[in-house]
Structure formats: structure tokens, C-alpha cells
C-alpha positions in Angstrom: -27.5 24.4 0.0 -30.8 23.9 -1.9 -32.8 24.6 1.2 -30.8 27.8 1.8 -31.4 28.9 -1.7 -35.1 28.2 -1.4 -35.2 30.1 1.9 -33.5 33.1 0.4 -35.8 33.1 -2.6 -38.9 33.0 -0.3 -37.5 35.9 1.7 -36.5 34.0 4.9 -33.0 35.5 5.1 -32.5 34.4 8.7 -33.0 30.7 7.8 -30.9 31.1 4.7 -28.0 32.6 6.7 -28.2 29.9 9.3 -28.1 27.2 6.6 -25.2 28.9 4.9 -23.2 29.0 8.1 -23.9 25.4 8.8 -22.7 24.4 5.3 -19.6 26.4 5.6 -18.8 25.1 9.1 -19.5 21.5 8.0 -17.2 21.8 5.0 -14.4 23.5 7.0 -14.6 20.8 9.7 -14.6 18.0 7.2 -11.6 19.5 5.3 -9.7 20.0 8.6 -10.4 16.4 9.8 -9.4 14.9 6.4 -6.2 16.9 6.3 -5.4 15.8 9.8 -6.0 12.1 9.0 -3.8 12.4 5.9 -0.9 13.8 7.9 -1.3 11.0 10.5 -1.4 8.3 7.7 1.7 9.8 6.1 3.6 9.7 9.4 2.6 6.1 9.9 3.7 5.2 6.4 7.1 6.7 7.1 7.4 4.5 10.2 6.4 1.2 8.6 8.7 0.2 5.8 8.5 -3.1 4.0 11.6 -5.4 4.0 12.4 -8.3 1.8 14.9 -11.2 2.1 17.2 -11.3 -0.9 20.2 -13.2 -2.0 22.7 -11.2 -4.1 25.8 -12.5 -5.9 27.7 -9.7 -4.3 26.6 -9.2 -0.7 29.1 -6.3 -0.4 26.8 -4.3 -2.7 24.0 -4.4 0.0 24.1 -1.2 2.0 23.9 -1.8 5.7 23.7 -5.6 5.3 21.6 -7.4 7.9 21.9 -11.1 7.5 18.6 -13.1 7.5 17.9 -15.4 10.4 16.8 -18.2 8.0 19.6 -18.0 5.5 23.1 -16.6 6.4 23.8 -15.8 2.7 20.7 -13.7 2.4 20.1 -10.2 3.5 17.1 -8.3 4.9 16.8 -5.1 2.8 14.2 -2.4 2.2 11.9 -2.9 -0.7 13.1 0.2 -2.4 16.7 -1.3 -2.6 15.7 -4.2 -4.8 17.6 -4.4 -8.1 17.2 -6.6 -11.2 19.0 -9.9 -10.6 18.1 -10.1 -6.9 16.8 -13.5 -5.8 13.9 -12.8 -3.5 13.2 -15.4 -0.8 9.5 -15.6 0.1 7.9 -17.2 3.1 4.3 -17.5 4.4 2.7 -14.1 4.8 5.3 -12.1 2.8 4.3 -9.4 0.4 5.4 -10.1 -3.2 7.6 -7.1 -4.0 6.8 -6.8 -7.7 7.0 -8.7 -10.9 9.1 -11.8 -10.2 10.1 -15.0 -12.1 9.7 -18.1 -10.1 12.8 -20.2 -9.8 11.5 -22.6 -7.3 8.3 -22.9 -5.3 6.4 -25.2 -3.0 2.8 -24.7 -2.0 2.8 -21.1 -3.2 -0.7 -19.6 -3.2 -1.2 -15.9 -3.9 -4.2 -13.7 -3.3 -4.4 -11.6 -6.4 -7.9 -10.2 -6.0 -6.6 -6.6 -6.5 -5.3 -7.6 -9.9 -7.9 -10.0 -11.3 -10.8 -9.8 -9.0 -10.6 -13.5 -8.0 -11.7 -14.1 -4.5 -9.7 -17.3 -3.9 -5.9 -17.6 -3.7 -4.2 -19.0 -6.9 -1.4 -21.5 -6.9 1.8 -20.4 -8.7 4.2 -23.0 -10.0 7.9 -22.5 -11.0 8.8 -23.1 -14.6 5.7 -21.8 -16.3 5.9 -19.0 -18.8 5.1 -15.5 -17.7 5.7 -13.7 -14.5 4.4 -14.1 -11.0 2.0 -11.2 -11.0 
């Protein structure tokens, strides 16, 4: 843009117009590609939905109940269907679905670099004050 302005001020209108066209085309192409990638990312996000394993006091309240293969009393539900009072069962590699209180744990290490900036996983122990996150 600066070179185009300098070219226009020096009287080289041909160079200024070529640079203006290049800037406009570059901007339009970048906008189009960015929009296309956002649409694709959104369609992928709709396909991939996180599920959690929960144990509820009333399994009848779980819509479309799918029993867990590890615990017949637990259900596999979508993350959005979690309610206060659900007991979330975590295993290796699971995403922690929010602010939880640990009832029981064994060798629970969490990577919380997004929250605290710590590079190494931190061990969490049941019975301590505060929440999991």
C-alpha cells in the first residue's frame, strides 16, 4: 500500500494501479480462504461431540441412556447434558468437563498449562479443599 501511494505521488499511475489491484486481490483471496476454513472447522465441530461417563442417582433422567462398557450403572452422555450432582467417572485420556470436586482419585495427573502456564502435569488428590480446576 505504501509503495502504491509513493508511486501515485511520483506520477507512476501504472505501477500504483497494479499495486492496488494486487492488494485488493490478496485481501479478497485471504478473506475467502479464511471464511472457507471457518465453515469447514464449524462443520467438523458439529461432527465431533465430547461425551462423558456419569453416574446419576436417577438413570431414568438420562435422555437416550447408553450404558457404559466399564460400569453398568453409569451412562455415556454428551458434555452439554451434565447437571450439578452428576458423578463423573474419568479414565486415562479423558477431558475434564468443568469444575469438579474429587471424591476419589488414584494417580490423577492433569495438564493445566492453559490455566496456569505450568508445563508439567500436576497431581490432584481427593479430599483437598478447592476444586479440580
